N, C-alpha and C positions, 0 to 999 in steps of 0.2 A: 773852559767848558761852555760858558754862557755864549761866547762868541761863536764857537763851533755849532752850537744848537741853532743860533740865529742864521748862520751861513747855510746850514742844512735846510732850514725852512725856506730860505730864499731859493736854494737850488731846486727844492721840490716844487716851488711856485713856477719857476721857469719851465720845468719838465711838464707840469700840468698845462701851462699855456701853450707849449709846443704841441702837446698831444691834442689839445682842443683845436688848434689851427689845422693840423693834419687831418683830424677826423671830420672837420667841416669842409674840406676840399674834396669835391667829387672826383672819383677816379676817371682818367681819360677814357677808359674802355667801358664806362657804365652804359653808354648808348649802343654798344656793339655786342652785348652778351645775349645770346639765345633768342633773338627775335626772328620770326619767319616773315615772309612777304605780307601776309594779311595783317600781322601785327604792326609792321612798319607803315603800311598804308593807313591803318586805323590811327596810328600816332601822328600822322602828318595832316596838315591842312591843305596842301596842294601837291599833286603828283602830275608831272608833265614830262614830255619828251622834247628835247631840243639840242641845239648845237652850242657848245661853250665857245663863244666867239672871242672872248677876251678875259684875262685875269689881271686885275689891278693889284699888284703886290708891292706894298710899301717897303718891304725888306728891312725891318728894324733889326737892332742888334740883340734881340731877345726872342724867345719862343715859349709857348705858342702865341700866335697873333692872328688877326683877321685879315682876310683879303676880300676883294670885291669881284664877283663874277658878272659878266654880261652874257645872257643866254638868248639865242634866237629860238623862240618857242615854235615847235612844229604842231604839237597837239597837247591838250590838257585833259588828263584822265580823272582828276578830282579837284574840286575847288575852282578858283579862277586865277588866271595869270595873263599878263599883257603879251603882246607880240615880241617885245624886247623886255626881258625880265632882268632886274638887277638884284643880285643875291649876295648876302654876306656869308662867308664860309670861314672856317678855322683851319689853319695849316695842318695841325697834327692829325686831323681826321681825314684830310683830303690831299695828302702830300703827293699821291700818284696821279692826280687829275691833271690833264694838260689841255691847253687851248686848242681848238680845232676838232676835238672829239665830240661825238654825239652820245648822249646819255639819257637815262631815265632819272629824274630828280624827284625825291620825296622831301618836301620842304615844310617849314613852319612859318606861319604868319606872325611877324613881330611888329606890332603897331601897324604902320603903313608899308612895311618892308617884308622881305622874305629872307629866311635864314636856312642854311644847310646845317643841321645840328649834329649829325653823327656819321660814323664811318660806314654804316649800312644804308645810308640814305641816298646813295648814288650808285648806278650800275651802268656799264658801257653797253650800248646797243649791240645785240648779237650774243650777249652772255645769258646764261641760264638765270642769273639774278635779275636781269632786266626783264626777261620774259615773265618771271614770277611776279614782279612788281606790277607790270602792265595787266597780267591776268587777275591780280587781286584788286586793282583799281578800276578795271573795266575799260570799255572803249573810249578812245580819245575824241575830243571835240576841238573846235577852233579856239585860238586864244581870244581874250577880250580886247576891248579898246584901251590903249595905253592912257594912263591918267585916272582911270576909274577903278582900278584894282590894285591890290598890294603888289609891290615890286616894280611899279612904273617909274618911280623917281630914281635918278642916278645916285650912286653912293659916293659921297665925298670922303676920300681918304685924307685925313689930316696929316701933318708932318709927323714922321716917326719920332717918338719920344725915346728917352733912354731906357735902359733895362729896368730902372726903378719904377717905370710907369706900368709895367706888366703886372698881372696878378701875383705871380711868384715873386717879382721884385718888391712889391709892396709888403708881402708877407715877410720877406727877408729883412727889409728895412725895419719893420715892426719888431721882429725878434732881436735884431741887433740893438735897437733902442731899449728894449726890455732888459737885455743882458747888461748893457751899460748902466742902466738904472740900478740893477741888482748889485753890480760891482761897486758903484758909488755908495750904495747903502751899506754894504759890508765894510768898505773902507771907512765910512763915517762912524760906524759902530765900533770898529777897532780903535779909531782915534779917540773917541769919547771914552772907551774903556781904559786906554793908556793914561789919559789925563786924570780920570778918576783914581786909577791905581797910584799914580804919582802923588796925588793929593793925599790919599790915605797913608801912604808910606811916609810922607813928610810929617803928617800929624802924629804918627806913632813915634817917630824919631825925636821930635821936639818934646814929647811927654807933657804931663801936667805941670803947671807953674807952682813952685814952692811958696808956701805961705807961712809967716811966723805965728807961733802960738802966743798965749797970753803972757809968757815970760820973755818973749822976744826971740826964742829959738826957732829957726826956720824948720818946717817939716813939710812932707808931701802927703 
């Protein structure tokens, strides 16, 4: 019963750890829920219109992952952007975007770079969503001088790592490690319990040692 109780506590610990990991992972659709054009523009640092000239896709064997966009900027409606803007985007929110198309981009400034953060942050020119974004952001102006504004530097896509390098891969590796640790702990506890039980059984079998009384007659 003691071993079962210990195993139960370890199982509950694994369940709590898993629930903590899941609850700490933001849902993929969090940036897509219920935002209108003014809210999208307010949440963005840069809103621009431009042609998506190139998509640099490392195509690793896991998902989601980041790709690099090269945008030929036509006009800037909010913030600043260079004539050729380099943007980091995530595949799961922009899987229908294709090179050669012209879009309205609502972007975030990330250090010295630009990032497309959510599935509502891009709309094809000619669509109602694009018109709403431009209407909320205001008239466009010319792009800035490259090198002086975020998004000027080209994005270097490193070699694609294995699936374990992705966020979900790291979570999975951590959970497997925790599970193995719990299994080893239960096995060690069972082994110790068996050794202690054998020792106690041997002690009871041997019994107390007979000692002689004052007349020389052995007694227990």
